NUVEXLUM-469457 format. One record per residue (C-alpha): residue number from 0; chain; x, y, z. Coordinates in nm, 3 decimals, always signed. Layout:
<rs>
<num:NUM, cadena:A, X:X, Y:Y, Z:Z> .
...
</rs>
This chain:
<rs>
<num:0, cadena:A, X:+4.594, Y:+0.665, Z:-5.358> .
<num:1, cadena:A, X:+4.372, Y:+0.569, Z:-5.058> .
<num:2, cadena:A, X:+4.703, Y:+0.540, Z:-4.826> .
<num:3, cadena:A, X:+4.761, Y:+0.915, Z:-4.910> .
<num:4, cadena:A, X:+4.418, Y:+1.034, Z:-4.869> .
<num:5, cadena:A, X:+4.367, Y:+0.882, Z:-4.509> .
<num:6, cadena:A, X:+4.771, Y:+1.046, Z:-4.425> .
<num:7, cadena:A, X:+4.601, Y:+1.337, Z:-4.519> .
<num:8, cadena:A, X:+4.332, Y:+1.360, Z:-4.290> .
<num:9, cadena:A, X:+4.544, Y:+1.226, Z:-4.009> .
<num:10, cadena:A, X:+4.754, Y:+1.536, Z:-4.066> .
<num:11, cadena:A, X:+4.444, Y:+1.776, Z:-4.076> .
<num:12, cadena:A, X:+4.459, Y:+1.708, Z:-3.695> .
<num:13, cadena:A, X:+4.407, Y:+2.063, Z:-3.513> .
<num:14, cadena:A, X:+4.783, Y:+2.172, Z:-3.273> .
<num:15, cadena:A, X:+4.789, Y:+2.355, Z:-2.995> .
<num:16, cadena:A, X:+4.986, Y:+2.578, Z:-3.185> .
<num:17, cadena:A, X:+4.672, Y:+2.663, Z:-3.379> .
<num:18, cadena:A, X:+4.449, Y:+2.665, Z:-3.046> .
<num:19, cadena:A, X:+4.673, Y:+2.899, Z:-2.925> .
<num:20, cadena:A, X:+4.663, Y:+3.136, Z:-3.265> .
<num:21, cadena:A, X:+4.293, Y:+3.143, Z:-3.249> .
<num:22, cadena:A, X:+4.274, Y:+3.182, Z:-2.886> .
<num:23, cadena:A, X:+4.527, Y:+3.480, Z:-2.931> .
<num:24, cadena:A, X:+4.720, Y:+3.335, Z:-2.670> .
<num:25, cadena:A, X:+5.052, Y:+3.187, Z:-2.606> .
<num:26, cadena:A, X:+5.102, Y:+2.776, Z:-2.645> .
<num:27, cadena:A, X:+5.200, Y:+2.714, Z:-2.327> .
<num:28, cadena:A, X:+4.878, Y:+2.884, Z:-2.176> .
<num:29, cadena:A, X:+4.682, Y:+2.662, Z:-2.382> .
<num:30, cadena:A, X:+4.848, Y:+2.355, Z:-2.219> .
<num:31, cadena:A, X:+4.820, Y:+2.496, Z:-1.860> .
<num:32, cadena:A, X:+4.408, Y:+2.485, Z:-1.983> .
<num:33, cadena:A, X:+4.427, Y:+2.159, Z:-2.082> .
<num:34, cadena:A, X:+4.636, Y:+1.989, Z:-1.802> .
<num:35, cadena:A, X:+4.383, Y:+2.210, Z:-1.534> .
<num:36, cadena:A, X:+4.672, Y:+2.418, Z:-1.392> .
<num:37, cadena:A, X:+4.617, Y:+2.665, Z:-1.202> .
<num:38, cadena:A, X:+4.747, Y:+3.062, Z:-1.288> .
<num:39, cadena:A, X:+4.515, Y:+3.106, Z:-1.596> .
<num:40, cadena:A, X:+4.224, Y:+3.369, Z:-1.570> .
<num:41, cadena:A, X:+3.847, Y:+3.223, Z:-1.610> .
<num:42, cadena:A, X:+3.835, Y:+3.481, Z:-1.941> .
<num:43, cadena:A, X:+4.145, Y:+3.332, Z:-2.050> .
<num:44, cadena:A, X:+3.997, Y:+2.969, Z:-1.997> .
<num:45, cadena:A, X:+3.678, Y:+3.040, Z:-2.123> .
<num:46, cadena:A, X:+3.853, Y:+3.183, Z:-2.466> .
<num:47, cadena:A, X:+4.122, Y:+2.857, Z:-2.506> .
<num:48, cadena:A, X:+3.802, Y:+2.634, Z:-2.428> .
<num:49, cadena:A, X:+3.626, Y:+2.779, Z:-2.728> .
<num:50, cadena:A, X:+3.925, Y:+2.745, Z:-2.981> .
<num:51, cadena:A, X:+3.932, Y:+2.393, Z:-2.885> .
<num:52, cadena:A, X:+3.597, Y:+2.364, Z:-2.964> .
<num:53, cadena:A, X:+3.559, Y:+2.533, Z:-3.299> .
<num:54, cadena:A, X:+3.878, Y:+2.327, Z:-3.371> .
<num:55, cadena:A, X:+3.801, Y:+2.012, Z:-3.237> .
<num:56, cadena:A, X:+4.130, Y:+1.979, Z:-3.110> .
<num:57, cadena:A, X:+4.226, Y:+1.651, Z:-2.908> .
<num:58, cadena:A, X:+4.514, Y:+1.683, Z:-2.671> .
<num:59, cadena:A, X:+4.762, Y:+1.428, Z:-2.688> .
<num:60, cadena:A, X:+4.932, Y:+1.175, Z:-2.422> .
<num:61, cadena:A, X:+5.175, Y:+1.039, Z:-2.663> .
<num:62, cadena:A, X:+5.353, Y:+1.287, Z:-2.893> .
<num:63, cadena:A, X:+5.654, Y:+1.144, Z:-2.821> .
<num:64, cadena:A, X:+5.560, Y:+0.785, Z:-2.994> .
<num:65, cadena:A, X:+5.374, Y:+0.994, Z:-3.306> .
<num:66, cadena:A, X:+5.721, Y:+1.005, Z:-3.513> .
<num:67, cadena:A, X:+5.743, Y:+0.608, Z:-3.491> .
<num:68, cadena:A, X:+5.633, Y:+0.389, Z:-3.722> .
<num:69, cadena:A, X:+5.482, Y:+0.621, Z:-3.961> .
<num:70, cadena:A, X:+5.331, Y:+0.800, Z:-3.736> .
<num:71, cadena:A, X:+5.106, Y:+0.479, Z:-3.526> .
<num:72, cadena:A, X:+5.134, Y:+0.421, Z:-3.206> .
<num:73, cadena:A, X:+5.045, Y:+0.048, Z:-3.228> .
<num:74, cadena:A, X:+4.726, Y:+0.036, Z:-3.023> .
<num:75, cadena:A, X:+4.374, Y:+0.049, Z:-3.073> .
<num:76, cadena:A, X:+4.052, Y:+0.155, Z:-2.817> .
<num:77, cadena:A, X:+3.768, Y:-0.115, Z:-2.701> .
<num:78, cadena:A, X:+3.470, Y:-0.016, Z:-2.535> .
<num:79, cadena:A, X:+3.230, Y:-0.253, Z:-2.432> .
<num:80, cadena:A, X:+2.872, Y:-0.262, Z:-2.281> .
<num:81, cadena:A, X:+2.922, Y:-0.427, Z:-1.949> .
<num:82, cadena:A, X:+3.232, Y:-0.660, Z:-1.769> .
<num:83, cadena:A, X:+2.946, Y:-0.857, Z:-1.637> .
<num:84, cadena:A, X:+2.778, Y:-0.945, Z:-1.926> .
<num:85, cadena:A, X:+2.971, Y:-1.263, Z:-2.082> .
<num:86, cadena:A, X:+2.914, Y:-1.129, Z:-2.419> .
<num:87, cadena:A, X:+3.086, Y:-0.879, Z:-2.415> .
<num:88, cadena:A, X:+3.374, Y:-1.066, Z:-2.325> .
<num:89, cadena:A, X:+3.318, Y:-1.275, Z:-2.624> .
<num:90, cadena:A, X:+3.411, Y:-0.962, Z:-2.862> .
<num:91, cadena:A, X:+3.682, Y:-0.826, Z:-2.634> .
<num:92, cadena:A, X:+3.864, Y:-1.159, Z:-2.697> .
<num:93, cadena:A, X:+3.811, Y:-1.202, Z:-3.038> .
<num:94, cadena:A, X:+3.951, Y:-0.815, Z:-3.109> .
<num:95, cadena:A, X:+4.264, Y:-0.894, Z:-2.908> .
<num:96, cadena:A, X:+4.340, Y:-1.205, Z:-3.102> .
<num:97, cadena:A, X:+4.288, Y:-1.003, Z:-3.440> .
<num:98, cadena:A, X:+4.505, Y:-0.683, Z:-3.261> .
<num:99, cadena:A, X:+4.795, Y:-0.943, Z:-3.136> .
<num:100, cadena:A, X:+4.825, Y:-1.054, Z:-3.528> .
<num:101, cadena:A, X:+4.899, Y:-0.699, Z:-3.609> .
<num:102, cadena:A, X:+5.128, Y:-0.641, Z:-3.344> .
<num:103, cadena:A, X:+4.884, Y:-0.388, Z:-3.204> .
<num:104, cadena:A, X:+4.776, Y:-0.348, Z:-2.841> .
<num:105, cadena:A, X:+4.437, Y:-0.327, Z:-2.715> .
<num:106, cadena:A, X:+4.318, Y:-0.040, Z:-2.432> .
<num:107, cadena:A, X:+3.930, Y:-0.158, Z:-2.341> .
<num:108, cadena:A, X:+3.695, Y:-0.003, Z:-2.120> .
<num:109, cadena:A, X:+3.373, Y:-0.104, Z:-1.959> .
<num:110, cadena:A, X:+3.087, Y:+0.169, Z:-1.970> .
<num:111, cadena:A, X:+2.857, Y:-0.042, Z:-1.765> .
<num:112, cadena:A, X:+2.542, Y:+0.120, Z:-1.992> .
<num:113, cadena:A, X:+2.698, Y:+0.499, Z:-1.903> .
<num:114, cadena:A, X:+2.663, Y:+0.740, Z:-2.153> .
<num:115, cadena:A, X:+2.928, Y:+0.976, Z:-1.943> .
<num:116, cadena:A, X:+3.186, Y:+0.678, Z:-1.902> .
<num:117, cadena:A, X:+3.108, Y:+0.616, Z:-2.280> .
<num:118, cadena:A, X:+3.269, Y:+0.993, Z:-2.380> .
<num:119, cadena:A, X:+3.523, Y:+0.980, Z:-2.152> .
<num:120, cadena:A, X:+3.698, Y:+0.676, Z:-2.226> .
<num:121, cadena:A, X:+3.662, Y:+0.714, Z:-2.590> .
<num:122, cadena:A, X:+3.844, Y:+1.103, Z:-2.509> .
<num:123, cadena:A, X:+4.080, Y:+0.958, Z:-2.310> .
<num:124, cadena:A, X:+4.163, Y:+0.704, Z:-2.638> .
<num:125, cadena:A, X:+4.198, Y:+0.968, Z:-2.809> .
<num:126, cadena:A, X:+4.407, Y:+1.140, Z:-2.583> .
<num:127, cadena:A, X:+4.656, Y:+0.866, Z:-2.628> .
<num:128, cadena:A, X:+4.607, Y:+0.888, Z:-3.043> .
<num:129, cadena:A, X:+4.512, Y:+0.541, Z:-3.048> .
<num:130, cadena:A, X:+4.549, Y:+0.404, Z:-3.431> .
<num:131, cadena:A, X:+4.164, Y:+0.325, Z:-3.413> .
<num:132, cadena:A, X:+3.843, Y:+0.228, Z:-3.223> .
<num:133, cadena:A, X:+3.619, Y:-0.039, Z:-3.169> .
<num:134, cadena:A, X:+3.320, Y:+0.100, Z:-3.000> .
<num:135, cadena:A, X:+3.003, Y:-0.003, Z:-2.837> .
<num:136, cadena:A, X:+2.749, Y:+0.315, Z:-2.865> .
<num:137, cadena:A, X:+2.574, Y:+0.332, Z:-2.510> .
<num:138, cadena:A, X:+2.509, Y:+0.747, Z:-2.552> .
<num:139, cadena:A, X:+2.171, Y:+0.826, Z:-2.737> .
<num:140, cadena:A, X:+2.413, Y:+1.057, Z:-2.957> .
<num:141, cadena:A, X:+2.805, Y:+0.949, Z:-3.114> .
<num:142, cadena:A, X:+2.813, Y:+1.252, Z:-3.296> .
<num:143, cadena:A, X:+3.065, Y:+1.435, Z:-3.063> .
<num:144, cadena:A, X:+3.314, Y:+1.185, Z:-3.257> .
<num:145, cadena:A, X:+3.253, Y:+1.349, Z:-3.604> .
<num:146, cadena:A, X:+3.568, Y:+1.566, Z:-3.599> .
<num:147, cadena:A, X:+3.774, Y:+1.297, Z:-3.504> .
<num:148, cadena:A, X:+3.655, Y:+1.059, Z:-3.744> .
<num:149, cadena:A, X:+3.716, Y:+1.338, Z:-3.998> .
<num:150, cadena:A, X:+4.030, Y:+1.386, Z:-3.929> .
<num:151, cadena:A, X:+4.165, Y:+1.059, Z:-3.942> .
<num:152, cadena:A, X:+4.042, Y:+0.825, Z:-3.642> .
<num:153, cadena:A, X:+3.873, Y:+0.517, Z:-3.779> .
<num:154, cadena:A, X:+3.571, Y:+0.407, Z:-3.597> .
<num:155, cadena:A, X:+3.411, Y:+0.075, Z:-3.638> .
<num:156, cadena:A, X:+3.059, Y:+0.028, Z:-3.376> .
<num:157, cadena:A, X:+2.988, Y:-0.295, Z:-3.276> .
<num:158, cadena:A, X:+2.660, Y:-0.457, Z:-3.112> .
<num:159, cadena:A, X:+2.490, Y:-0.118, Z:-3.184> .
<num:160, cadena:A, X:+2.427, Y:+0.136, Z:-3.420> .
<num:161, cadena:A, X:+2.607, Y:+0.475, Z:-3.378> .
<num:162, cadena:A, X:+2.344, Y:+0.763, Z:-3.401> .
<num:163, cadena:A, X:+2.458, Y:+1.118, Z:-3.544> .
<num:164, cadena:A, X:+2.760, Y:+0.994, Z:-3.726> .
<num:165, cadena:A, X:+2.827, Y:+0.838, Z:-4.006> .
<num:166, cadena:A, X:+3.046, Y:+0.492, Z:-3.966> .
<num:167, cadena:A, X:+3.117, Y:+0.145, Z:-4.010> .
<num:168, cadena:A, X:+2.857, Y:-0.114, Z:-3.809> .
<num:169, cadena:A, X:+2.844, Y:-0.478, Z:-3.707> .
<num:170, cadena:A, X:+2.527, Y:-0.528, Z:-3.519> .
<num:171, cadena:A, X:+2.218, Y:-0.812, Z:-3.505> .
<num:172, cadena:A, X:+1.924, Y:-0.742, Z:-3.631> .
<num:173, cadena:A, X:+1.740, Y:-0.761, Z:-3.263> .
<num:174, cadena:A, X:+1.330, Y:-0.694, Z:-3.396> .
<num:175, cadena:A, X:+1.323, Y:-0.948, Z:-3.626> .
<num:176, cadena:A, X:+1.481, Y:-1.197, Z:-3.371> .
<num:177, cadena:A, X:+1.289, Y:-1.112, Z:-3.075> .
<num:178, cadena:A, X:+1.027, Y:-1.178, Z:-3.322> .
<num:179, cadena:A, X:+1.081, Y:-1.514, Z:-3.416> .
<num:180, cadena:A, X:+1.117, Y:-1.579, Z:-3.084> .
<num:181, cadena:A, X:+0.753, Y:-1.458, Z:-3.008> .
<num:182, cadena:A, X:+0.627, Y:-1.679, Z:-3.308> .
<num:183, cadena:A, X:+0.789, Y:-1.940, Z:-3.191> .
<num:184, cadena:A, X:+0.629, Y:-1.946, Z:-2.870> .
<num:185, cadena:A, X:+0.303, Y:-1.910, Z:-3.007> .
<num:186, cadena:A, X:+0.288, Y:-2.143, Z:-3.280> .
<num:187, cadena:A, X:+0.265, Y:-2.373, Z:-2.972> .
<num:188, cadena:A, X:+0.026, Y:-2.247, Z:-2.857> .
<num:189, cadena:A, X:+0.168, Y:-1.982, Z:-2.588> .
<num:190, cadena:A, X:-0.093, Y:-1.653, Z:-2.565> .
<num:191, cadena:A, X:-0.027, Y:-1.462, Z:-2.256> .
<num:192, cadena:A, X:+0.378, Y:-1.448, Z:-2.290> .
<num:193, cadena:A, X:+0.591, Y:-1.278, Z:-2.068> .
<num:194, cadena:A, X:+0.867, Y:-1.009, Z:-2.214> .
<num:195, cadena:A, X:+1.154, Y:-0.908, Z:-1.958> .
<num:196, cadena:A, X:+1.407, Y:-0.670, Z:-2.106> .
<num:197, cadena:A, X:+1.686, Y:-0.427, Z:-2.022> .
<num:198, cadena:A, X:+1.673, Y:-0.024, Z:-1.990> .
<num:199, cadena:A, X:+1.423, Y:+0.171, Z:-2.203> .
<num:200, cadena:A, X:+1.801, Y:+0.376, Z:-2.284> .
<num:201, cadena:A, X:+1.973, Y:+0.071, Z:-2.453> .
<num:202, cadena:A, X:+1.898, Y:+0.043, Z:-2.782> .
<num:203, cadena:A, X:+1.891, Y:-0.320, Z:-2.797> .
<num:204, cadena:A, X:+1.677, Y:-0.337, Z:-2.580> .
<num:205, cadena:A, X:+1.407, Y:-0.114, Z:-2.742> .
<num:206, cadena:A, X:+1.515, Y:-0.301, Z:-3.076> .
<num:207, cadena:A, X:+1.423, Y:-0.634, Z:-2.896> .
<num:208, cadena:A, X:+1.056, Y:-0.517, Z:-2.744> .
<num:209, cadena:A, X:+0.959, Y:-0.362, Z:-3.079> .
<num:210, cadena:A, X:+0.995, Y:-0.699, Z:-3.246> .
<num:211, cadena:A, X:+0.791, Y:-0.818, Z:-2.899> .
<num:212, cadena:A, X:+0.562, Y:-0.566, Z:-2.987> .
<num:213, cadena:A, X:+0.530, Y:-0.648, Z:-3.382> .
<num:214, cadena:A, X:+0.518, Y:-1.008, Z:-3.323> .
<num:215, cadena:A, X:+0.233, Y:-0.986, Z:-3.082> .
<num:216, cadena:A, X:+0.001, Y:-0.727, Z:-3.309> .
<num:217, cadena:A, X:+0.061, Y:-0.953, Z:-3.608> .
<num:218, cadena:A, X:-0.033, Y:-1.268, Z:-3.426> .
<num:219, cadena:A, X:-0.317, Y:-1.103, Z:-3.293> .
<num:220, cadena:A, X:-0.226, Y:-1.163, Z:-2.970> .
<num:221, cadena:A, X:-0.296, Y:-0.874, Z:-2.692> .
<num:222, cadena:A, X:-0.013, Y:-0.745, Z:-2.484> .
<num:223, cadena:A, X:-0.102, Y:-0.804, Z:-2.100> .
<num:224, cadena:A, X:+0.076, Y:-0.494, Z:-1.939> .
<num:225, cadena:A, X:+0.085, Y:-0.685, Z:-1.632> .
<num:226, cadena:A, X:+0.343, Y:-0.943, Z:-1.804> .
<num:227, cadena:A, X:+0.585, Y:-0.674, Z:-1.963> .
<num:228, cadena:A, X:+0.853, Y:-0.548, Z:-1.752> .
<num:229, cadena:A, X:+1.151, Y:-0.337, Z:-1.874> .
<num:230, cadena:A, X:+1.472, Y:-0.194, Z:-1.676> .
<num:231, cadena:A, X:+1.557, Y:-0.515, Z:-1.555> .
<num:232, cadena:A, X:+1.959, Y:-0.489, Z:-1.600> .
<num:233, cadena:A, X:+2.056, Y:-0.765, Z:-1.385> .
<num:234, cadena:A, X:+2.070, Y:-1.134, Z:-1.263> .
<num:235, cadena:A, X:+1.918, Y:-1.022, Z:-0.958> .
<num:236, cadena:A, X:+1.663, Y:-0.825, Z:-1.053> .
<num:237, cadena:A, X:+1.556, Y:-1.088, Z:-1.306> .
<num:238, cadena:A, X:+1.530, Y:-1.315, Z:-1.034> .
<num:239, cadena:A, X:+1.329, Y:-1.120, Z:-0.805> .
<num:240, cadena:A, X:+1.067, Y:-1.039, Z:-1.111> .
<num:241, cadena:A, X:+1.022, Y:-1.331, Z:-1.230> .
<num:242, cadena:A, X:+0.962, Y:-1.479, Z:-0.927> .
<num:243, cadena:A, X:+0.664, Y:-1.271, Z:-0.883> .
<num:244, cadena:A, X:+0.526, Y:-1.344, Z:-1.205> .
<num:245, cadena:A, X:+0.550, Y:-1.692, Z:-1.166> .
<num:246, cadena:A, X:+0.401, Y:-1.656, Z:-0.808> .
<num:247, cadena:A, X:+0.098, Y:-1.481, Z:-0.926> .
<num:248, cadena:A, X:-0.186, Y:-1.668, Z:-1.042> .
<num:249, cadena:A, X:-0.272, Y:-1.729, Z:-1.346> .
<num:250, cadena:A, X:+0.103, Y:-1.706, Z:-1.446> .
<num:251, cadena:A, X:+0.235, Y:-1.640, Z:-1.775> .
<num:252, cadena:A, X:+0.272, Y:-1.992, Z:-1.951> .
<num:253, cadena:A, X:+0.606, Y:-1.838, Z:-2.181> .
<num:254, cadena:A, X:+0.851, Y:-1.589, Z:-2.053> .
<num:255, cadena:A, X:+1.070, Y:-1.389, Z:-2.327> .
<num:256, cadena:A, X:+1.386, Y:-1.288, Z:-2.199> .
<num:257, cadena:A, X:+1.557, Y:-0.984, Z:-2.389> .
<num:258, cadena:A, X:+1.927, Y:-1.065, Z:-2.245> .
<num:259, cadena:A, X:+2.143, Y:-1.347, Z:-2.112> .
<num:260, cadena:A, X:+2.203, Y:-1.172, Z:-1.775> .
<num:261, cadena:A, X:+1.793, Y:-1.180, Z:-1.715> .
<num:262, cadena:A, X:+1.747, Y:-1.536, Z:-1.856> .
<num:263, cadena:A, X:+2.003, Y:-1.654, Z:-1.603> .
<num:264, cadena:A, X:+1.750, Y:-1.485, Z:-1.304> .
<num:265, cadena:A, X:+1.461, Y:-1.646, Z:-1.494> .
<num:266, cadena:A, X:+1.620, Y:-1.978, Z:-1.483> .
<num:267, cadena:A, X:+1.726, Y:-1.885, Z:-1.165> .
<num:268, cadena:A, X:+1.329, Y:-1.819, Z:-1.040> .
<num:269, cadena:A, X:+1.206, Y:-2.145, Z:-1.244> .
<num:270, cadena:A, X:+1.409, Y:-2.387, Z:-1.064> .
<num:271, cadena:A, X:+1.374, Y:-2.210, Z:-0.721> .
<num:272, cadena:A, X:+0.981, Y:-2.224, Z:-0.750> .
<num:273, cadena:A, X:+1.060, Y:-2.613, Z:-0.943> .
<num:274, cadena:A, X:+0.853, Y:-2.458, Z:-1.273> .
<num:275, cadena:A, X:+1.102, Y:-2.550, Z:-1.532> .
<num:276, cadena:A, X:+0.895, Y:-2.829, Z:-1.659> .
<num:277, cadena:A, X:+0.563, Y:-2.601, Z:-1.668> .
<num:278, cadena:A, X:+0.685, Y:-2.302, Z:-1.805> .
<num:279, cadena:A, X:+0.821, Y:-2.227, Z:-2.150> .
<num:280, cadena:A, X:+1.163, Y:-1.973, Z:-2.196> .
<num:281, cadena:A, X:+1.345, Y:-1.846, Z:-2.461> .
<num:282, cadena:A, X:+1.636, Y:-1.684, Z:-2.392> .
<num:283, cadena:A, X:+1.793, Y:-1.365, Z:-2.621> .
<num:284, cadena:A, X:+2.175, Y:-1.459, Z:-2.626> .
<num:285, cadena:A, X:+2.341, Y:-1.818, Z:-2.547> .
<num:286, cadena:A, X:+2.385, Y:-1.903, Z:-2.176> .
<num:287, cadena:A, X:+2.668, Y:-2.051, Z:-2.070> .
<num:288, cadena:A, X:+2.643, Y:-2.452, Z:-2.014> .
<num:289, cadena:A, X:+2.272, Y:-2.389, Z:-2.080> .
<num:290, cadena:A, X:+2.258, Y:-2.697, Z:-2.309> .
<num:291, cadena:A, X:+2.372, Y:-2.875, Z:-2.057> .
<num:292, cadena:A, X:+2.048, Y:-2.800, Z:-1.779> .
<num:293, cadena:A, X:+1.751, Y:-2.983, Z:-1.768> .
<num:294, cadena:A, X:+1.560, Y:-2.921, Z:-2.012> .
<num:295, cadena:A, X:+1.831, Y:-2.717, Z:-2.226> .
<num:296, cadena:A, X:+1.730, Y:-2.356, Z:-2.287> .
<num:297, cadena:A, X:+1.611, Y:-2.275, Z:-2.603> .
<num:298, cadena:A, X:+1.754, Y:-1.935, Z:-2.726> .
<num:299, cadena:A, X:+1.840, Y:-1.655, Z:-2.990> .
<num:300, cadena:A, X:+2.212, Y:-1.734, Z:-3.100> .
<num:301, cadena:A, X:+2.455, Y:-1.517, Z:-3.251> .
<num:302, cadena:A, X:+2.835, Y:-1.525, Z:-3.267> .
<num:303, cadena:A, X:+2.941, Y:-1.192, Z:-3.121> .
<num:304, cadena:A, X:+3.325, Y:-1.361, Z:-3.126> .
<num:305, cadena:A, X:+3.270, Y:-1.332, Z:-3.532> .
<num:306, cadena:A, X:+3.126, Y:-1.005, Z:-3.468> .
<num:307, cadena:A, X:+3.436, Y:-0.868, Z:-3.323> .
<num:308, cadena:A, X:+3.650, Y:-1.064, Z:-3.538> .
<num:309, cadena:A, X:+3.498, Y:-0.954, Z:-3.797> .
<num:310, cadena:A, X:+3.471, Y:-0.579, Z:-3.680> .
<num:311, cadena:A, X:+3.828, Y:-0.573, Z:-3.571> .
<num:312, cadena:A, X:+3.924, Y:-0.667, Z:-3.916> .
<num:313, cadena:A, X:+3.740, Y:-0.381, Z:-4.031> .
<num:314, cadena:A, X:+3.914, Y:-0.156, Z:-3.818> .
<num:315, cadena:A, X:+4.276, Y:-0.281, Z:-3.925> .
<num:316, cadena:A, X:+4.127, Y:-0.235, Z:-4.313> .
<num:317, cadena:A, X:+4.045, Y:+0.128, Z:-4.225> .
<num:318, cadena:A, X:+4.411, Y:+0.193, Z:-4.077> .
<num:319, cadena:A, X:+4.587, Y:+0.061, Z:-4.395> .
<num:320, cadena:A, X:+4.392, Y:+0.337, Z:-4.598> .
<num:321, cadena:A, X:+4.048, Y:+0.156, Z:-4.694> .
<num:322, cadena:A, X:+3.817, Y:+0.454, Z:-4.793> .
<num:323, cadena:A, X:+3.512, Y:+0.314, Z:-4.925> .
<num:324, cadena:A, X:+3.148, Y:+0.426, Z:-4.789> .
<num:325, cadena:A, X:+3.095, Y:+0.270, Z:-4.458> .
<num:326, cadena:A, X:+2.917, Y:-0.024, Z:-4.384> .
<num:327, cadena:A, X:+2.629, Y:-0.181, Z:-4.217> .
<num:328, cadena:A, X:+2.698, Y:-0.550, Z:-4.174> .
<num:329, cadena:A, X:+2.371, Y:-0.784, Z:-4.033> .
<num:330, cadena:A, X:+2.548, Y:-1.123, Z:-3.835> .
<num:331, cadena:A, X:+2.247, Y:-1.337, Z:-3.871> .
<num:332, cadena:A, X:+2.091, Y:-1.464, Z:-3.583> .
<num:333, cadena:A, X:+1.923, Y:-1.894, Z:-3.528> .
<num:334, cadena:A, X:+1.665, Y:-1.939, Z:-3.259> .
<num:335, cadena:A, X:+1.837, Y:-2.253, Z:-3.114> .
<num:336, cadena:A, X:+1.563, Y:-2.526, Z:-2.982> .
<num:337, cadena:A, X:+1.636, Y:-2.735, Z:-2.693> .
<num:338, cadena:A, X:+1.347, Y:-2.785, Z:-2.462> .
<num:339, cadena:A, X:+1.268, Y:-2.489, Z:-2.258> .
<num:340, cadena:A, X:+1.110, Y:-2.300, Z:-2.528> .
<num:341, cadena:A, X:+0.885, Y:-2.631, Z:-2.666> .
<num:342, cadena:A, X:+0.715, Y:-2.637, Z:-2.369> .
<num:343, cadena:A, X:+0.347, Y:-2.643, Z:-2.437> .
<num:344, cadena:A, X:+0.073, Y:-2.425, Z:-2.188> .
<num:345, cadena:A, X:-0.038, Y:-2.555, Z:-1.930> .
<num:346, cadena:A, X:-0.426, Y:-2.490, Z:-1.950> .
</rs>
């Protein structure tokens, strides 16, 4: 029954002939508008585009292959937040491993935290009639995907929850994990805890700062605005911000880094100033080879390879006809105490 339901939803996708009928033009005119060809009047173009929007029509870049293998293209689409982030590579690798066991190819795109890139790449995947999508939400609203989802394209979200769309998501509890890190530092006597985080437009960055705020409030510790830095998006910026923090007097006694690239930049600053044994540091996300440093890096660890694996398994269950209600799965985190987060206050 579930397979029949899935098949019916797939067949509900509007066709180019339906667009033509609604716009009152020939289907070749619709094709010319879709392909951006010249020779169609602005009035007719506007009418065709209106019909496309109203019907939720998605052009088909692979129509010749749709009749193969029961209408499937044996492909899925994957978007990751930023190819520079090694954690995104973990998700990508895990998804590809699962896809290969299903004899399915993975099209992947790095969004570089650009909302327009999310829409552009996702729509490109839909044009290719991929069998399903695994997405990292970068845009503030994913409701533009409601029609493709309702008409049979399975979607699963990883790392960040979608907004304006009811779909499967696999996330970590960013706020709670950050609060645990701040409480860990406070238990050692730290009060001046600096916060270095990514751009506020990023869902995970907002949640991690909320966790910092909540923990500081619950512990009765005042937040010093001069110790809070948002919008730190890469290793270079993090090095500059952390260096300035460490050179001020008095310097903070501890730093919480809310993203892996920020942690790497902070580590470089600590070592450049030879303060790695004086200032406590906890980073969100594990750092490659961080356990081999002296002191080793204390981190909030979570298994993003597992996130990619279970998300891909869920997607293929959907492709095979699973029509159960959407799931929100929270992947557990762990505070791994290795040394850098256990340095006591120096004053």
